[in-house]
MIGULUM-855659 format. One record per residue (C-alpha): residue number from 0; x, y, z; residue in three letters. Coordinates in nm, 2 decimals, always signed. Example, Ala and Ser with C-alpha at 12.3 -4.5 7.8 and 13.67 -1.06 7.14 Angstrom:
residues 2
[pt 0, [+1.23, -0.45, +0.78], ALA]
[pt 1, [+1.37, -0.11, +0.71], SER]
END
This chain:
residues 253
[pt 0, [+0.01, -0.02, +0.00], UNK]
[pt 1, [+0.13, +0.35, -0.08], UNK]
[pt 2, [+0.13, +0.61, +0.15], UNK]
[pt 3, [+0.23, +0.99, +0.06], UNK]
[pt 4, [+0.35, +1.25, +0.34], UNK]
[pt 5, [+0.36, +1.59, +0.27], UNK]
[pt 6, [+0.68, +1.75, +0.35], UNK]
[pt 7, [+0.57, +2.12, +0.25], UNK]
[pt 8, [+0.50, +2.43, +0.46], UNK]
[pt 9, [+0.18, +2.64, +0.35], UNK]
[pt 10, [+0.21, +2.91, +0.12], UNK]
[pt 11, [+0.07, +3.16, +0.34], UNK]
[pt 12, [+0.10, +3.49, +0.46], UNK]
[pt 13, [+0.28, +3.39, +0.82], UNK]
[pt 14, [+0.49, +3.53, +1.07], UNK]
[pt 15, [+0.76, +3.30, +0.98], UNK]
[pt 16, [+0.78, +3.49, +0.68], UNK]
[pt 17, [+1.02, +3.79, +0.73], UNK]
[pt 18, [+0.94, +3.92, +0.33], UNK]
[pt 19, [+0.59, +3.99, +0.29], UNK]
[pt 20, [+0.34, +3.70, +0.11], UNK]
[pt 21, [+0.03, +3.86, +0.01], UNK]
[pt 22, [-0.28, +3.65, -0.11], UNK]
[pt 23, [-0.59, +3.78, -0.20], UNK]
[pt 24, [-0.85, +3.51, -0.21], UNK]
[pt 25, [-1.13, +3.64, -0.52], UNK]
[pt 26, [-1.45, +3.53, -0.44], UNK]
[pt 27, [-1.70, +3.38, -0.65], UNK]
[pt 28, [-1.94, +3.70, -0.74], UNK]
[pt 29, [-1.61, +3.92, -0.83], UNK]
[pt 30, [-1.56, +3.75, -1.14], UNK]
[pt 31, [-1.86, +3.74, -1.28], UNK]
[pt 32, [-1.77, +4.07, -1.49], UNK]
[pt 33, [-1.49, +3.91, -1.64], UNK]
[pt 34, [-1.68, +3.59, -1.74], UNK]
[pt 35, [-1.94, +3.84, -1.91], UNK]
[pt 36, [-1.63, +3.99, -2.08], UNK]
[pt 37, [-1.50, +3.64, -2.18], UNK]
[pt 38, [-1.82, +3.49, -2.30], UNK]
[pt 39, [-2.06, +3.77, -2.38], UNK]
[pt 40, [-2.32, +3.63, -2.10], UNK]
[pt 41, [-2.49, +3.83, -1.82], UNK]
[pt 42, [-2.46, +3.75, -1.46], UNK]
[pt 43, [-2.82, +3.59, -1.47], UNK]
[pt 44, [-2.68, +3.33, -1.75], UNK]
[pt 45, [-2.44, +3.19, -1.45], UNK]
[pt 46, [-2.52, +2.96, -1.16], UNK]
[pt 47, [-2.69, +3.18, -0.89], UNK]
[pt 48, [-2.50, +3.47, -1.08], UNK]
[pt 49, [-2.19, +3.34, -0.95], UNK]
[pt 50, [-1.84, +3.32, -1.18], UNK]
[pt 51, [-1.52, +3.13, -1.06], UNK]
[pt 52, [-1.31, +3.19, -0.78], UNK]
[pt 53, [-0.97, +3.33, -0.84], UNK]
[pt 54, [-0.66, +3.42, -0.61], UNK]
[pt 55, [-0.37, +3.73, -0.65], UNK]
[pt 56, [-0.07, +3.61, -0.52], UNK]
[pt 57, [+0.23, +3.90, -0.46], UNK]
[pt 58, [+0.52, +3.69, -0.32], UNK]
[pt 59, [+0.91, +3.63, -0.38], UNK]
[pt 60, [+1.04, +3.24, -0.54], UNK]
[pt 61, [+1.15, +3.17, -0.23], UNK]
[pt 62, [+0.84, +3.20, +0.00], UNK]
[pt 63, [+0.71, +2.87, +0.14], UNK]
[pt 64, [+0.86, +2.54, +0.03], UNK]
[pt 65, [+1.11, +2.58, -0.25], UNK]
[pt 66, [+1.38, +2.44, -0.45], UNK]
[pt 67, [+1.70, +2.68, -0.46], UNK]
[pt 68, [+1.86, +2.70, -0.81], UNK]
[pt 69, [+2.22, +2.75, -0.88], UNK]
[pt 70, [+2.17, +3.10, -1.02], UNK]
[pt 71, [+2.05, +3.18, -0.68], UNK]
[pt 72, [+2.39, +3.13, -0.51], UNK]
[pt 73, [+2.61, +3.32, -0.77], UNK]
[pt 74, [+2.57, +3.40, -1.13], UNK]
[pt 75, [+2.85, +3.10, -1.21], UNK]
[pt 76, [+2.89, +2.77, -1.08], UNK]
[pt 77, [+3.17, +2.53, -1.16], UNK]
[pt 78, [+3.30, +2.76, -1.43], UNK]
[pt 79, [+2.98, +2.80, -1.60], UNK]
[pt 80, [+2.69, +3.05, -1.61], UNK]
[pt 81, [+2.48, +2.90, -1.33], UNK]
[pt 82, [+2.16, +2.73, -1.41], UNK]
[pt 83, [+1.81, +2.91, -1.33], UNK]
[pt 84, [+1.54, +2.66, -1.20], UNK]
[pt 85, [+1.37, +2.59, -1.54], UNK]
[pt 86, [+1.73, +2.44, -1.67], UNK]
[pt 87, [+1.73, +2.22, -1.40], UNK]
[pt 88, [+1.74, +1.84, -1.50], UNK]
[pt 89, [+1.35, +1.66, -1.37], UNK]
[pt 90, [+1.57, +1.36, -1.29], UNK]
[pt 91, [+1.76, +1.54, -1.00], UNK]
[pt 92, [+1.40, +1.61, -0.83], UNK]
[pt 93, [+1.28, +1.20, -0.77], UNK]
[pt 94, [+1.49, +0.99, -0.60], UNK]
[pt 95, [+1.54, +0.76, -0.31], UNK]
[pt 96, [+1.52, +1.01, +0.01], UNK]
[pt 97, [+1.73, +0.99, +0.33], UNK]
[pt 98, [+1.65, +1.19, +0.68], UNK]
[pt 99, [+1.93, +1.30, +0.91], UNK]
[pt 100, [+1.84, +1.41, +1.23], UNK]
[pt 101, [+2.03, +1.69, +1.39], UNK]
[pt 102, [+1.78, +1.81, +1.65], UNK]
[pt 103, [+2.03, +1.77, +1.91], UNK]
[pt 104, [+2.22, +2.07, +1.76], UNK]
[pt 105, [+2.21, +2.37, +1.95], UNK]
[pt 106, [+2.00, +2.65, +1.80], UNK]
[pt 107, [+2.23, +2.88, +1.54], UNK]
[pt 108, [+2.52, +2.62, +1.53], UNK]
[pt 109, [+2.67, +2.50, +1.22], UNK]
[pt 110, [+2.61, +2.11, +1.11], UNK]
[pt 111, [+2.98, +1.94, +1.05], UNK]
[pt 112, [+3.13, +1.67, +0.82], UNK]
[pt 113, [+3.16, +1.48, +1.12], UNK]
[pt 114, [+2.79, +1.54, +1.24], UNK]
[pt 115, [+2.66, +1.43, +0.91], UNK]
[pt 116, [+2.92, +1.11, +0.95], UNK]
[pt 117, [+2.77, +1.04, +1.29], UNK]
[pt 118, [+2.40, +1.05, +1.18], UNK]
[pt 119, [+2.48, +0.84, +0.88], UNK]
[pt 120, [+2.63, +0.57, +1.14], UNK]
[pt 121, [+2.33, +0.59, +1.35], UNK]
[pt 122, [+2.08, +0.49, +1.13], UNK]
[pt 123, [+2.33, +0.24, +0.96], UNK]
[pt 124, [+2.35, +0.41, +0.58], UNK]
[pt 125, [+2.59, +0.50, +0.34], UNK]
[pt 126, [+2.47, +0.78, +0.11], UNK]
[pt 127, [+2.46, +0.69, -0.26], UNK]
[pt 128, [+2.44, +0.90, -0.58], UNK]
[pt 129, [+2.13, +1.09, -0.68], UNK]
[pt 130, [+1.99, +1.03, -0.32], UNK]
[pt 131, [+1.79, +1.34, -0.18], UNK]
[pt 132, [+1.92, +1.43, +0.19], UNK]
[pt 133, [+1.72, +1.62, +0.42], UNK]
[pt 134, [+1.83, +1.76, +0.74], UNK]
[pt 135, [+1.59, +1.75, +1.03], UNK]
[pt 136, [+1.63, +2.04, +1.23], UNK]
[pt 137, [+1.28, +2.08, +1.44], UNK]
[pt 138, [+1.26, +2.41, +1.30], UNK]
[pt 139, [+0.93, +2.35, +1.12], UNK]
[pt 140, [+0.75, +2.32, +1.48], UNK]
[pt 141, [+0.78, +2.67, +1.47], UNK]
[pt 142, [+0.60, +2.75, +1.17], UNK]
[pt 143, [+0.35, +3.04, +1.22], UNK]
[pt 144, [+0.54, +3.16, +1.48], UNK]
[pt 145, [+0.84, +3.51, +1.46], UNK]
[pt 146, [+1.09, +3.24, +1.62], UNK]
[pt 147, [+1.08, +3.03, +1.29], UNK]
[pt 148, [+1.31, +3.25, +1.13], UNK]
[pt 149, [+1.58, +3.23, +1.40], UNK]
[pt 150, [+1.54, +2.86, +1.49], UNK]
[pt 151, [+1.76, +2.55, +1.40], UNK]
[pt 152, [+2.08, +2.47, +1.32], UNK]
[pt 153, [+2.22, +2.50, +0.98], UNK]
[pt 154, [+2.43, +2.35, +0.74], UNK]
[pt 155, [+2.82, +2.48, +0.62], UNK]
[pt 156, [+3.02, +2.51, +0.33], UNK]
[pt 157, [+3.23, +2.22, +0.41], UNK]
[pt 158, [+2.95, +1.99, +0.51], UNK]
[pt 159, [+2.72, +2.09, +0.17], UNK]
[pt 160, [+3.04, +2.02, -0.02], UNK]
[pt 161, [+3.11, +1.66, +0.12], UNK]
[pt 162, [+2.74, +1.60, +0.02], UNK]
[pt 163, [+2.79, +1.69, -0.35], UNK]
[pt 164, [+3.14, +1.48, -0.36], UNK]
[pt 165, [+2.90, +1.16, -0.26], UNK]
[pt 166, [+2.68, +1.24, -0.56], UNK]
[pt 167, [+2.39, +1.39, -0.42], UNK]
[pt 168, [+2.24, +1.66, -0.61], UNK]
[pt 169, [+1.92, +1.76, -0.42], UNK]
[pt 170, [+1.95, +1.83, -0.07], UNK]
[pt 171, [+1.73, +2.00, +0.18], UNK]
[pt 172, [+1.65, +2.13, +0.55], UNK]
[pt 173, [+1.34, +2.17, +0.77], UNK]
[pt 174, [+1.44, +2.55, +0.87], UNK]
[pt 175, [+1.42, +2.85, +0.70], UNK]
[pt 176, [+1.73, +2.86, +0.54], UNK]
[pt 177, [+1.98, +2.63, +0.43], UNK]
[pt 178, [+2.29, +2.82, +0.60], UNK]
[pt 179, [+2.32, +2.85, +0.96], UNK]
[pt 180, [+2.03, +3.15, +1.07], UNK]
[pt 181, [+2.13, +3.48, +0.98], UNK]
[pt 182, [+2.15, +3.63, +1.33], UNK]
[pt 183, [+2.44, +3.32, +1.39], UNK]
[pt 184, [+2.62, +3.42, +1.15], UNK]
[pt 185, [+2.62, +3.82, +1.20], UNK]
[pt 186, [+2.73, +3.73, +1.57], UNK]
[pt 187, [+3.03, +3.49, +1.43], UNK]
[pt 188, [+3.15, +3.73, +1.15], UNK]
[pt 189, [+3.15, +4.03, +1.39], UNK]
[pt 190, [+3.37, +3.85, +1.64], UNK]
[pt 191, [+3.57, +3.68, +1.39], UNK]
[pt 192, [+3.58, +3.89, +1.07], UNK]
[pt 193, [+3.58, +3.57, +0.87], UNK]
[pt 194, [+3.41, +3.60, +0.51], UNK]
[pt 195, [+3.42, +3.27, +0.48], UNK]
[pt 196, [+3.11, +3.27, +0.72], UNK]
[pt 197, [+2.88, +3.48, +0.52], UNK]
[pt 198, [+2.61, +3.23, +0.33], UNK]
[pt 199, [+2.89, +2.98, +0.27], UNK]
[pt 200, [+2.67, +2.69, +0.23], UNK]
[pt 201, [+2.51, +2.88, -0.04], UNK]
[pt 202, [+2.82, +3.00, -0.19], UNK]
[pt 203, [+2.93, +2.63, -0.21], UNK]
[pt 204, [+2.75, +2.61, -0.52], UNK]
[pt 205, [+2.98, +2.81, -0.68], UNK]
[pt 206, [+3.24, +2.54, -0.68], UNK]
[pt 207, [+3.00, +2.26, -0.72], UNK]
[pt 208, [+2.68, +2.25, -0.88], UNK]
[pt 209, [+2.40, +2.15, -0.65], UNK]
[pt 210, [+1.99, +2.22, -0.53], UNK]
[pt 211, [+1.87, +2.26, -0.19], UNK]
[pt 212, [+1.51, +2.30, -0.06], UNK]
[pt 213, [+1.40, +2.51, +0.20], UNK]
[pt 214, [+1.13, +2.50, +0.47], UNK]
[pt 215, [+1.08, +2.13, +0.46], UNK]
[pt 216, [+0.81, +1.99, +0.74], UNK]
[pt 217, [+0.68, +1.71, +0.89], UNK]
[pt 218, [+1.03, +1.49, +0.86], UNK]
[pt 219, [+0.90, +1.34, +1.20], UNK]
[pt 220, [+0.61, +1.16, +1.03], UNK]
[pt 221, [+0.82, +0.98, +0.84], UNK]
[pt 222, [+0.84, +0.61, +0.98], UNK]
[pt 223, [+1.19, +0.56, +0.89], UNK]
[pt 224, [+1.47, +0.78, +0.80], UNK]
[pt 225, [+1.56, +0.61, +0.48], UNK]
[pt 226, [+1.33, +0.36, +0.22], UNK]
[pt 227, [+1.14, +0.59, +0.05], UNK]
[pt 228, [+1.10, +0.84, -0.25], UNK]
[pt 229, [+1.11, +1.21, -0.25], UNK]
[pt 230, [+0.94, +1.37, -0.53], UNK]
[pt 231, [+1.05, +1.78, -0.52], UNK]
[pt 232, [+0.99, +1.91, -0.83], UNK]
[pt 233, [+0.96, +2.29, -0.86], UNK]
[pt 234, [+0.78, +2.52, -1.05], UNK]
[pt 235, [+0.90, +2.60, -1.38], UNK]
[pt 236, [+0.95, +2.97, -1.33], UNK]
[pt 237, [+1.17, +3.08, -1.63], UNK]
[pt 238, [+1.53, +3.28, -1.52], UNK]
[pt 239, [+1.41, +3.20, -1.14], UNK]
[pt 240, [+1.63, +3.20, -0.88], UNK]
[pt 241, [+1.41, +2.92, -0.72], UNK]
[pt 242, [+1.05, +2.73, -0.79], UNK]
[pt 243, [+0.80, +2.64, -0.50], UNK]
[pt 244, [+0.76, +2.32, -0.51], UNK]
[pt 245, [+0.51, +2.06, -0.32], UNK]
[pt 246, [+0.74, +1.82, -0.16], UNK]
[pt 247, [+0.63, +1.45, -0.09], UNK]
[pt 248, [+0.80, +1.16, +0.05], UNK]
[pt 249, [+0.66, +0.82, -0.11], UNK]
[pt 250, [+0.61, +0.50, +0.11], UNK]
[pt 251, [+0.52, +0.15, -0.02], UNK]
[pt 252, [+0.44, +0.00, +0.29], UNK]
END
């Protein structure tokens, strides 16, 4: 029997989104004039004088659960023009999934290569090429609250490149961003002046081409850390730095 588990947060106006998401739901009565224009009809010609419902949305491509394209990280990747989200191969976005639990990591800390190795050893799993690796921080439990933006741990340049070198092309996290929370990067940069800290996990895409998913959710609902498929096809936004995605885990029980 097949089970589907939704690994996405809703696309909505939320306290968790520091950049505004505006959704205007247009009710059925508001479309009557538009339908009259298209069809040459009157309100009385429509069932109970009602037309279609519609929605007007104003948001960035990085709102809600989404897949970042190499173009988001930098204009070039691996010495060539970085690809936009519509240029990425569909084959990348349907593969075996694996969850690495980092909920024990302190808020604002970085996930190291040793952390990844330890999590893999704990579940007795070896990463193989094309696996979709998902980092579980537990930050998704704060969705809908302001604290979500600053919650969880995050990936680093070295740990990101380590996954790519293992053959992983798509990876994801259940926090607002792939890197450590911005407040943590800001504090450490102020203390050390180390420029390599700034958005380092994203900038790893300059060296090696990869995509990552941000704002995953419900990884705790998976009955096992591997042995399932993940579908995370991004919306084909021409020239886009990201594409919204309804990420789904597919289990054959």
